[in-house]
C-alpha positions as CSV (number, residue, x, y, z in Angstrom):
1,X,65.8,-125.0,42.8
2,X,68.6,-124.6,40.4
3,X,71.7,-122.4,40.6
4,X,70.9,-118.6,40.2
5,X,73.1,-117.3,37.2
6,X,74.9,-114.1,37.9
7,X,77.8,-111.6,37.5
8,X,79.9,-110.7,40.4
9,X,82.9,-108.4,41.7
10,X,85.1,-110.7,43.1
11,X,87.5,-107.6,44.2
12,X,87.6,-103.8,45.1
13,X,87.0,-101.6,41.5
14,X,87.5,-105.7,39.7
15,X,85.6,-106.5,36.4
16,X,82.7,-108.2,37.0
17,X,83.0,-112.0,35.9
18,X,79.9,-114.9,35.7
19,X,78.9,-116.1,38.5
20,X,76.8,-119.0,39.6
21,X,75.5,-119.9,43.3
22,X,73.3,-121.8,45.6
23,X,70.0,-119.7,46.6
24,X,68.8,-122.4,49.2
25,X,65.7,-123.2,49.9
26,X,62.9,-120.1,49.2
27,X,61.9,-117.9,52.6
28,X,58.2,-119.0,53.7
29,X,57.3,-114.8,52.8
30,X,59.7,-114.3,49.6
31,X,59.1,-114.4,46.2
32,X,61.4,-115.4,43.5
33,X,61.6,-113.2,39.8
34,X,62.8,-113.9,36.9
35,X,64.8,-110.5,36.0
36,X,64.3,-109.0,32.9
37,X,66.0,-105.5,33.3
38,X,68.1,-104.3,35.8
39,X,69.5,-100.3,36.1
40,X,72.2,-99.4,36.9
41,X,73.3,-96.8,40.3
42,X,76.1,-95.1,41.4
43,X,75.1,-97.3,44.7
44,X,76.0,-100.1,42.3
45,X,79.8,-98.8,41.8
46,X,80.3,-97.9,45.6
47,X,79.7,-101.7,46.4
48,X,81.5,-102.7,43.5
49,X,84.8,-100.6,44.6
50,X,84.3,-100.6,48.6
51,X,83.3,-96.9,48.1
52,X,81.1,-96.5,51.3
53,X,82.9,-99.1,53.3
54,X,84.6,-102.3,52.7
55,X,82.5,-104.4,50.5
56,X,82.2,-108.5,51.3
57,X,83.1,-110.0,47.9
58,X,81.8,-111.7,45.9
59,X,79.3,-108.9,45.0
60,X,76.4,-109.1,43.0
61,X,74.9,-105.2,42.3
62,X,71.7,-104.6,41.3
63,X,69.0,-103.1,43.3
64,X,66.7,-101.8,39.9
65,X,65.1,-105.1,39.2
66,X,61.8,-105.2,37.3
67,X,60.7,-108.9,36.1
68,X,58.3,-111.4,36.8
69,X,57.3,-113.9,39.7
70,X,58.1,-117.2,38.8
71,X,57.9,-118.5,42.7
72,X,56.2,-117.4,45.5
73,X,56.7,-118.7,49.3
74,X,53.9,-120.6,51.1
75,X,53.1,-117.1,53.4
76,X,53.7,-114.7,50.8
77,X,50.8,-112.4,50.0
78,X,49.0,-110.2,47.6
79,X,51.2,-111.8,44.7
80,X,50.8,-113.8,42.1
81,X,52.8,-116.2,39.2
82,X,53.6,-114.5,36.5
83,X,53.3,-111.2,37.8
84,X,55.4,-108.1,36.8
85,X,56.8,-106.3,39.9
86,X,59.9,-103.6,40.7
87,X,62.4,-104.4,43.6
88,X,64.2,-101.5,44.6
89,X,67.4,-101.1,47.2
90,X,65.5,-102.7,49.7
91,X,64.4,-106.3,49.6
92,X,63.1,-107.1,52.9
93,X,62.5,-105.8,57.1
94,X,61.3,-107.0,59.7
95,X,57.6,-106.6,59.1
96,X,57.1,-106.4,63.3
97,X,59.0,-103.2,64.4
98,X,57.4,-99.6,64.8
99,X,58.7,-98.4,61.8
100,X,57.5,-101.5,59.8
101,X,54.3,-101.5,61.2
102,X,54.0,-97.8,60.8
103,X,54.5,-98.2,57.1
104,X,58.2,-96.8,57.3
105,X,59.4,-100.0,56.5
106,X,62.9,-98.3,54.8
107,X,63.8,-97.2,58.3
108,X,63.7,-100.7,60.2
109,X,66.4,-101.5,62.0
110,X,67.0,-105.1,60.6
111,X,66.2,-103.5,56.8
112,X,67.7,-105.7,54.2
113,X,69.1,-103.9,51.0
114,X,69.2,-106.0,48.3
115,X,72.8,-105.9,47.3
116,X,74.1,-106.0,50.7
117,X,74.5,-109.3,52.6
118,X,72.6,-111.2,49.8
119,X,73.3,-111.3,46.6
120,X,71.6,-108.5,43.6
121,X,69.7,-108.4,40.1
122,X,72.8,-108.8,37.7
123,X,71.6,-112.3,37.5
124,X,68.8,-114.3,35.9
125,X,66.7,-114.5,38.9
126,X,66.5,-112.8,41.8
127,X,64.4,-113.0,45.7
128,X,62.7,-110.5,47.7
129,X,59.9,-110.3,50.6
130,X,56.4,-110.1,48.9
131,X,56.0,-106.3,50.6
132,X,59.2,-105.3,48.6
133,X,57.8,-106.6,45.2
134,X,56.2,-103.9,44.2
135,X,53.5,-104.5,41.1
136,X,54.5,-102.5,37.8
137,X,51.6,-100.7,36.5
138,X,50.6,-102.1,32.7
139,X,51.1,-98.5,31.6
140,X,54.7,-98.1,32.8
141,X,57.6,-99.5,30.0
142,X,59.2,-102.4,32.0
143,X,62.6,-102.0,29.7
144,X,62.8,-98.3,31.0
145,X,61.3,-98.8,34.8
146,X,63.8,-100.3,36.5
147,X,65.7,-96.6,37.9
148,X,62.3,-95.9,39.3
149,X,62.8,-98.2,41.4
150,X,65.3,-96.7,43.1
151,X,66.5,-93.4,41.8
152,X,62.6,-92.6,41.3
153,X,61.9,-93.4,44.6
154,X,64.4,-91.4,46.0
155,X,63.6,-88.2,44.3
156,X,59.8,-88.6,44.6
157,X,59.9,-89.1,48.9
158,X,60.2,-86.0,49.4
159,X,57.4,-84.4,47.8
160,X,55.5,-86.7,50.0
161,X,57.3,-86.2,53.2
162,X,57.3,-82.8,52.9
163,X,53.4,-82.0,51.2
164,X,55.4,-80.1,48.9
165,X,52.3,-78.2,47.1
166,X,51.7,-77.8,44.0
167,X,51.8,-73.8,43.9
168,X,55.6,-74.3,45.2
169,X,58.7,-72.9,43.7
170,X,61.0,-75.8,43.3
171,X,64.9,-76.2,42.4
172,X,66.6,-79.3,41.2
173,X,70.5,-79.4,41.9
174,X,72.2,-81.8,39.3
175,X,70.8,-82.7,36.1
176,X,71.7,-86.8,36.5
177,X,70.4,-90.2,37.1
178,X,68.7,-88.6,40.1
179,X,67.7,-84.6,39.1
180,X,66.2,-85.7,35.9
181,X,63.9,-87.7,37.2
182,X,63.2,-85.0,40.0
183,X,62.4,-82.6,37.4
184,X,60.1,-84.6,35.9
185,X,58.0,-85.3,38.9
186,X,58.3,-81.6,40.1
187,X,56.5,-80.6,36.8
188,X,54.2,-82.7,36.9
189,X,53.2,-82.0,40.7
190,X,52.7,-78.6,39.1
191,X,55.4,-76.6,41.0
192,X,57.2,-74.2,39.3
193,X,61.0,-75.7,38.4
194,X,64.1,-74.2,38.4
195,X,66.9,-76.3,37.8
196,X,70.5,-75.8,38.8
197,X,73.5,-77.3,36.6
198,X,77.3,-76.7,36.7
199,X,77.2,-77.7,32.9
200,X,75.9,-75.2,30.6
201,X,75.2,-77.8,28.0
202,X,72.8,-79.4,30.5
203,X,70.7,-76.1,30.3
204,X,68.8,-76.4,27.2
205,X,68.0,-80.1,28.1
206,X,66.9,-79.3,31.6
207,X,64.3,-77.1,30.0
208,X,63.2,-79.9,27.7
209,X,63.0,-82.7,30.7
210,X,60.0,-79.8,32.0
211,X,62.1,-76.9,34.0
212,X,60.3,-73.7,33.5
213,X,64.1,-72.1,34.3
214,X,67.8,-72.8,34.9
215,X,70.5,-71.2,36.8
216,X,74.0,-72.0,37.5
217,X,75.0,-73.7,40.5
218,X,78.8,-72.9,39.9
219,X,77.9,-68.9,39.3
220,X,78.0,-67.1,42.4
221,X,76.2,-63.7,40.5
222,X,73.6,-66.1,38.8
223,X,72.9,-67.9,42.5
224,X,72.3,-64.1,44.1
225,X,70.1,-63.1,41.5
226,X,68.2,-66.6,42.4
227,X,68.0,-65.4,46.3
228,X,64.8,-65.9,47.8
229,X,63.0,-67.4,44.8
230,X,62.6,-71.3,46.7
231,X,59.9,-73.1,48.7
232,X,61.7,-76.2,48.0
233,X,65.2,-77.4,47.3
234,X,66.2,-80.9,46.1
235,X,70.1,-81.4,46.0
236,X,70.5,-84.9,43.9
237,X,74.4,-84.9,43.7
238,X,77.4,-85.8,45.8
239,X,79.3,-82.8,44.8
240,X,80.5,-80.2,47.3
241,X,78.7,-77.5,46.5
242,X,78.3,-73.7,47.8
243,X,75.9,-74.5,50.6
244,X,75.6,-70.9,51.8
245,X,74.6,-69.5,48.4
246,X,72.2,-72.4,47.5
247,X,70.7,-71.9,51.1
248,X,70.1,-68.6,49.9
249,X,67.6,-69.1,47.1
250,X,65.3,-70.3,48.9
251,X,62.6,-68.4,50.8
252,X,61.8,-67.7,54.3
253,X,60.4,-71.3,55.8
254,X,62.1,-72.6,52.7
255,X,63.5,-76.3,53.1
256,X,67.0,-77.5,51.6
257,X,66.5,-81.3,51.3
258,X,69.3,-83.9,50.4
259,X,68.9,-87.1,48.7
260,X,72.7,-87.2,46.9
261,X,75.0,-88.8,48.9
262,X,77.7,-85.9,50.1
263,X,80.5,-87.9,51.2
264,X,82.5,-84.6,52.2
265,X,81.5,-82.6,55.4
266,X,78.5,-79.8,54.6
267,X,80.2,-76.5,55.4
268,X,76.8,-74.0,56.4
269,X,76.2,-71.1,58.2
270,X,73.6,-71.2,60.5
271,X,72.4,-67.5,60.5
272,X,70.3,-68.4,57.2
273,X,69.1,-71.6,58.6
274,X,68.1,-69.4,61.9
275,X,67.0,-65.5,60.5
276,X,64.6,-66.8,58.4
277,X,63.2,-70.1,60.0
278,X,64.7,-72.3,57.0
279,X,65.1,-76.4,57.3
280,X,67.3,-78.7,56.5
281,X,66.9,-82.0,56.0
282,X,67.6,-85.4,53.7
283,X,66.0,-89.0,53.2
284,X,66.9,-92.6,51.6
285,X,64.8,-94.5,49.1
286,X,60.8,-95.2,50.1
287,X,59.1,-97.5,52.0
288,X,56.8,-99.6,49.5
289,X,53.8,-98.0,49.9
290,X,55.3,-94.8,48.6
291,X,57.2,-96.8,46.0
292,X,53.9,-98.2,44.9
293,X,51.9,-94.7,44.6
294,X,55.4,-93.4,43.0
295,X,54.7,-96.0,40.1
296,X,51.1,-94.7,39.9
297,X,52.3,-91.3,39.8
298,X,54.7,-91.9,37.1
299,X,52.1,-94.5,35.2
300,X,49.8,-91.5,35.2
301,X,52.2,-89.0,33.9
302,X,53.9,-91.4,32.0
303,X,57.3,-90.3,33.7
304,X,60.3,-92.5,33.1
305,X,63.8,-92.1,33.0
306,X,65.9,-91.5,30.0
307,X,67.6,-94.8,29.5
308,X,70.4,-95.9,27.7
309,X,70.5,-100.4,27.6
310,X,73.0,-102.9,27.4
311,X,72.7,-106.4,27.3
312,X,73.2,-108.1,30.6
313,X,76.2,-109.9,29.3
314,X,78.0,-106.4,28.7
315,X,77.7,-105.8,32.2
316,X,81.4,-104.4,32.2
317,X,81.5,-102.1,29.2
318,X,77.6,-100.9,30.7
319,X,79.9,-99.8,33.9
320,X,82.8,-98.1,31.9
321,X,79.9,-96.1,30.4
322,X,78.3,-94.9,33.6
323,X,81.9,-94.3,35.4
324,X,82.8,-92.4,32.3
325,X,79.8,-89.5,33.2
326,X,78.6,-89.8,29.6
327,X,75.4,-92.1,30.8
328,X,71.8,-89.6,29.7
329,X,70.9,-90.6,32.5
330,X,70.3,-93.8,33.4
331,X,72.0,-97.1,32.3
332,X,69.8,-100.5,31.6
333,X,70.5,-103.9,31.7
334,X,68.2,-106.0,29.4
335,X,68.6,-109.9,30.8
336,X,69.7,-112.4,27.9
337,X,71.2,-115.6,30.2
């Protein structure tokens, strides 16, 4: 097969440059996808910048891919040439460990992130195991659906893991790339939704996205007034927060769940957890079955991220836009090779 054309970072924090590479033979259970659109996530920035750990360069970012299958390995199952699919944070797993057999492939010890140890979706083509190439419902706009494969799945999984009920009162902390999708999903789920934001300018935006009410995540008086008012609180940001005050917004047996990558240590007193039997948990991106369910739910309720689009040839402009904090709320690259 011909070389894959891509954009790669060659140094930490450096600009992305045109980069061609030989993908080698297609794996027997893999599919090759012609990339149509690819979202940009803060995780892509973390890999470009070696924020989480020293990356191995060159790095081709991109893990929110939408495109059509152009080649199938001889043992790929349930996929067809020309089928439009999405690929998220993971592109493979071992398929035989207890987690994989149990439908929790995202917890496999040999899981393969799409852009770690392999090249990602800022490219004209991408490869993935067939099970991680999720068919995209026709009702979803493919130009906007890419961020659902990472951000959408990430905020959807907690509703499944913890059996959030339509009658529950759900809070979402942070109205950004993850949070704005969480508000949409929680509203469609049937919940009463409270949006927590540190930015007064986002209050009206949160209401427009579907929140029933808003609370300042930095105002002690507002947080105190919200005490005991929630059953489930989803943390979508990576910033240091007033954890004790946020925990206080939960009713007895309520749960605070993290999906944002908080790099600082959490400072949290155990009394509030113990006295009212509250829970604290976290989760990563989901397994294929939950990704597929999320896409069907999103199609039924027409839940899509709010996106800003750039041609892939302007990838560095798009990355700068995301770094600046001006993105509302996800950035998507349109392949233009």
